[in-house]
C-alpha positions as CSV (number, residue, x, y, z in Angstrom):
1,M,-208.6,25.0,145.5
2,P,-211.0,27.9,146.0
3,Q,-210.3,29.9,149.1
4,P,-212.9,30.4,151.9
5,A,-215.1,33.3,151.2
6,D,-214.7,36.6,153.0
7,T,-217.6,36.7,155.5
8,S,-216.7,40.1,157.0
9,T,-219.1,42.1,154.9
10,P,-222.4,40.5,153.8
11,P,-224.1,41.5,150.6
12,G,-226.5,44.4,151.2
13,A,-224.5,45.8,154.1
14,G,-221.8,47.4,152.0
15,G,-220.7,44.3,150.3
16,T,-221.0,43.3,146.6
17,S,-224.5,43.0,145.2
18,R,-225.2,39.5,143.9
19,G,-227.4,38.2,141.1
20,V,-230.1,36.0,142.5
21,L,-232.6,33.8,140.6
22,V,-235.6,32.7,142.5
23,T,-237.9,30.2,140.8
24,G,-241.6,30.2,141.5
25,A,-241.4,33.7,142.9
26,S,-244.8,35.0,141.9
27,R,-246.3,34.7,145.4
28,G,-245.9,32.9,148.8
29,I,-242.4,31.7,149.8
30,G,-240.9,32.6,146.5
31,R,-242.0,36.2,146.8
32,A,-240.8,36.5,150.4
33,V,-237.4,35.2,149.3
34,A,-237.2,37.6,146.5
35,V,-238.1,40.5,148.7
36,A,-235.5,39.5,151.3
37,F,-232.7,39.3,148.9
38,A,-233.6,42.6,147.3
39,R,-233.8,44.2,150.7
40,Q,-230.2,43.4,151.5
41,G,-229.1,44.9,148.2
42,D,-229.0,41.9,145.8
43,R,-230.4,42.0,142.2
44,V,-233.2,39.5,141.7
45,A,-234.6,37.6,138.8
46,V,-238.2,36.8,139.6
47,H,-239.2,33.6,137.8
48,S,-242.8,32.7,137.0
49,S,-244.2,29.8,134.9
50,A,-247.9,30.9,134.7
51,R,-248.8,33.6,137.3
52,H,-247.3,36.5,135.3
53,A,-249.5,39.2,136.8
54,E,-248.6,38.2,140.4
55,A,-244.9,37.9,139.4
56,E,-245.1,41.5,138.2
57,E,-246.4,42.4,141.6
58,T,-243.4,40.7,143.2
59,L,-241.1,42.6,140.9
60,A,-242.7,45.9,141.8
61,A,-242.4,45.1,145.5
62,L,-238.6,44.7,145.4
63,D,-236.3,47.3,146.9
64,G,-233.5,48.7,144.8
65,E,-232.8,48.4,141.1
66,G,-231.5,46.0,138.6
67,H,-234.2,43.3,139.0
68,T,-235.9,41.4,136.2
69,L,-238.7,39.0,135.4
70,V,-238.1,35.7,133.6
71,T,-240.8,33.3,132.6
72,G,-241.0,29.7,131.4
73,D,-242.1,26.1,132.1
74,L,-239.4,24.4,134.2
75,G,-240.6,21.1,132.7
76,D,-239.2,22.3,129.3
77,P,-235.4,21.8,129.4
78,A,-234.8,24.1,126.4
79,R,-236.7,26.8,128.1
80,V,-234.8,26.3,131.3
81,E,-231.5,26.9,129.6
82,A,-232.8,30.0,127.9
83,L,-234.4,31.5,131.1
84,V,-231.2,31.0,133.0
85,A,-229.3,32.8,130.2
86,E,-231.8,35.6,130.3
87,A,-231.5,36.0,134.1
88,A,-227.7,36.1,133.8
89,G,-227.8,38.6,131.1
90,A,-230.2,40.9,132.9
91,L,-228.4,40.6,136.3
92,G,-224.9,40.5,135.0
93,E,-224.5,37.0,136.5
94,V,-226.4,34.5,138.7
95,D,-224.5,34.0,141.9
96,V,-227.4,32.5,143.9
97,L,-230.1,30.1,142.8
98,V,-233.2,29.4,144.9
99,N,-235.1,26.4,143.7
100,N,-238.5,27.2,145.1
101,A,-241.0,26.4,142.3
102,A,-243.1,23.4,143.1
103,A,-246.2,21.5,141.9
104,M,-248.5,20.0,144.4
105,L,-251.4,18.1,142.9
106,P,-253.8,16.0,145.1
107,H,-253.8,12.3,144.1
108,P,-254.6,10.0,147.1
109,L,-254.1,6.5,145.8
110,P,-257.4,5.0,147.0
111,T,-259.5,7.5,145.1
112,T,-257.4,8.4,142.1
113,S,-257.7,6.8,138.7
114,Y,-254.6,5.2,137.2
115,A,-254.5,7.8,134.4
116,D,-254.8,10.7,136.9
117,W,-252.2,9.0,139.1
118,Q,-249.7,8.9,136.2
119,E,-250.4,12.5,135.3
120,A,-249.9,13.8,138.8
121,W,-246.6,12.0,139.2
122,R,-245.4,13.2,135.7
123,R,-246.4,16.9,136.3
124,T,-245.0,17.0,139.9
125,A,-241.7,15.4,139.0
126,A,-241.3,17.6,135.9
127,V,-241.1,20.7,138.1
128,N,-240.1,19.6,141.6
129,L,-237.2,17.4,140.6
130,F,-236.3,17.5,136.9
131,G,-236.9,21.2,136.6
132,A,-234.8,22.0,139.7
133,A,-232.1,19.7,138.4
134,D,-232.0,21.4,135.1
135,V,-231.9,24.9,136.5
136,S,-229.2,23.9,139.0
137,Y,-227.1,22.4,136.1
138,C,-227.4,25.5,134.0
139,V,-226.6,27.9,136.9
140,A,-223.7,25.7,138.2
141,R,-222.2,25.3,134.8
142,R,-222.0,29.0,134.3
143,L,-220.4,29.4,137.7
144,I,-217.8,26.7,137.0
145,D,-217.0,27.9,133.5
146,E,-216.6,31.5,134.8
147,G,-214.6,30.4,137.8
148,R,-216.9,32.0,140.3
149,P,-218.2,30.8,143.6
150,G,-222.0,30.7,144.3
151,H,-224.9,29.2,146.3
152,I,-227.8,27.0,145.6
153,V,-230.6,26.7,148.1
154,N,-233.5,24.2,147.5
155,V,-236.8,24.7,149.1
156,G,-237.8,21.2,150.1
157,S,-240.5,20.1,152.6
158,R,-241.2,18.5,156.0
159,G,-243.4,16.2,153.8
160,A,-240.2,14.5,152.6
161,F,-239.9,13.0,156.1
162,R,-243.4,13.1,157.5
163,G,-245.2,11.8,154.4
164,E,-247.8,13.3,152.2
165,P,-250.7,10.8,151.9
166,D,-252.8,13.0,149.7
167,H,-249.8,14.2,147.7
168,P,-247.4,11.3,147.5
169,A,-245.6,12.6,144.4
170,Y,-244.9,15.9,146.3
171,G,-243.4,14.2,149.3
172,A,-241.3,11.8,147.1
173,T,-240.0,14.6,144.9
174,K,-239.1,16.8,147.9
175,A,-237.2,13.9,149.4
176,A,-235.4,13.5,146.1
177,L,-234.7,17.2,146.0
178,H,-233.0,17.0,149.4
179,A,-230.9,14.1,148.3
180,F,-230.1,15.8,145.0
181,G,-228.9,18.9,147.0
182,Q,-226.6,16.8,149.1
183,S,-225.1,15.1,146.1
184,L,-224.4,18.5,144.5
185,A,-223.0,19.8,147.7
186,V,-220.2,17.2,147.5
187,S,-219.8,17.6,143.7
188,L,-219.6,21.4,143.6
189,A,-217.6,22.1,146.8
190,P,-214.3,22.0,144.9
191,H,-215.7,24.8,142.7
192,G,-216.6,27.0,145.6
193,I,-220.3,26.4,145.2
194,T,-222.4,25.6,148.3
195,V,-225.7,23.7,148.2
196,A,-228.2,23.3,151.0
197,S,-231.9,22.9,151.5
198,V,-234.6,24.1,153.8
199,A,-237.5,21.8,154.8
200,P,-240.5,24.0,155.8
201,G,-243.6,22.7,157.6
202,F,-247.0,24.4,157.0
203,V,-246.6,27.9,155.7
204,A,-249.3,30.6,155.5
205,T,-249.3,31.1,151.8
206,E,-252.1,31.9,149.3
207,R,-252.2,28.3,148.2
208,V,-253.4,27.1,151.7
209,S,-255.3,30.1,153.0
210,G,-258.6,28.3,152.5
211,R,-257.5,25.4,154.6
212,L,-256.2,27.6,157.4
213,R,-259.5,29.5,157.5
214,G,-261.6,26.3,157.3
215,A,-262.5,23.5,159.7
216,E,-259.0,21.9,159.6
217,G,-257.2,25.2,160.4
218,E,-257.1,24.7,164.2
219,G,-255.7,21.2,163.8
220,I,-253.0,22.5,161.3
221,R,-251.9,25.2,163.7
222,A,-251.8,22.7,166.6
223,Q,-249.2,20.6,164.8
224,S,-246.6,23.1,166.1
225,P,-246.2,23.7,169.9
226,F,-246.1,27.4,169.0
227,G,-249.8,27.0,168.0
228,R,-249.4,28.6,164.6
229,V,-248.0,28.0,161.1
230,A,-244.9,29.8,159.6
231,E,-245.0,33.1,157.8
232,P,-243.3,33.0,154.4
233,E,-240.7,35.6,155.7
234,E,-239.6,33.0,158.3
235,I,-238.7,30.6,155.5
236,A,-237.0,33.4,153.6
237,S,-234.7,34.2,156.5
238,A,-233.4,30.6,156.5
239,V,-232.9,30.7,152.8
240,L,-231.0,34.0,153.1
241,Y,-228.7,32.5,155.7
242,L,-227.9,29.4,153.7
243,A,-227.1,31.6,150.7
244,S,-224.7,33.7,152.7
245,P,-220.9,33.4,153.0
246,A,-221.4,32.7,156.7
247,A,-223.2,29.5,155.9
248,R,-220.4,28.0,153.8
249,W,-219.8,25.2,156.3
250,S,-223.5,24.3,156.2
251,S,-223.3,23.1,152.6
252,G,-225.1,19.8,152.3
253,A,-227.4,20.6,155.2
254,V,-231.2,20.1,155.2
255,L,-232.5,22.7,157.6
256,D,-235.8,21.9,159.3
257,V,-237.9,25.1,159.4
258,N,-241.2,23.7,160.9
259,G,-241.7,25.2,164.3
260,A,-241.0,21.8,166.0
261,S,-244.0,20.3,164.3
262,Y,-242.0,17.4,163.2
263,L,-238.8,16.2,164.8
264,R,-236.7,13.7,162.9
265,T,-233.9,11.6,164.2
């Protein structure tokens, strides 16, 4: 049985630098997560599927050395296997995986054609669920085969519980991602690998900046009693904790990070 990790010296504070793969790290939450890990002294593989120029900007913003950029469509299983191998080769190993990449395509049922409905579900599931599952498999298998502990953190969503009427595939795949993480938490614990998820509410990212500036912005901010939405760095801090040795006993958790905008029982 693996022994409990030594939590006396966290990475980045005189401890051992870790290799961290962050999917969908070209901007938004992914960029904030990559920056946070690099700031504490870890080596980061910044993943991008399409926004390569922005991913280069993320890479340039990272403190320290030993970082790398990996690209590829997470909907392509062969490419997933290759990009994990590339990340491990560049970093030395992948100790931490953050499944952040996500597709969110509007497809409200009353106004969406059947063909567009199918396409939205296919594209969303390919990244949010199947892609995350494949990356997790490849990273976890390397850890198991090498006999090393590690951490997987999934970036889920409040929408998994609250519902996403205009993006039902997004809500459904995020709920599946939470459940997938809990299954892996049980399966991988004997190998010293922790798995947990964060469930953010509304976050001030580039993707939603127009909505926050527009007519619905006030209503969105009013969803939280704090009267605002989260900053990406606030989600990153939760991810950083769940990927730390101190959070070992939180494996299997789904941590709400939504500013009390949605309280589930």
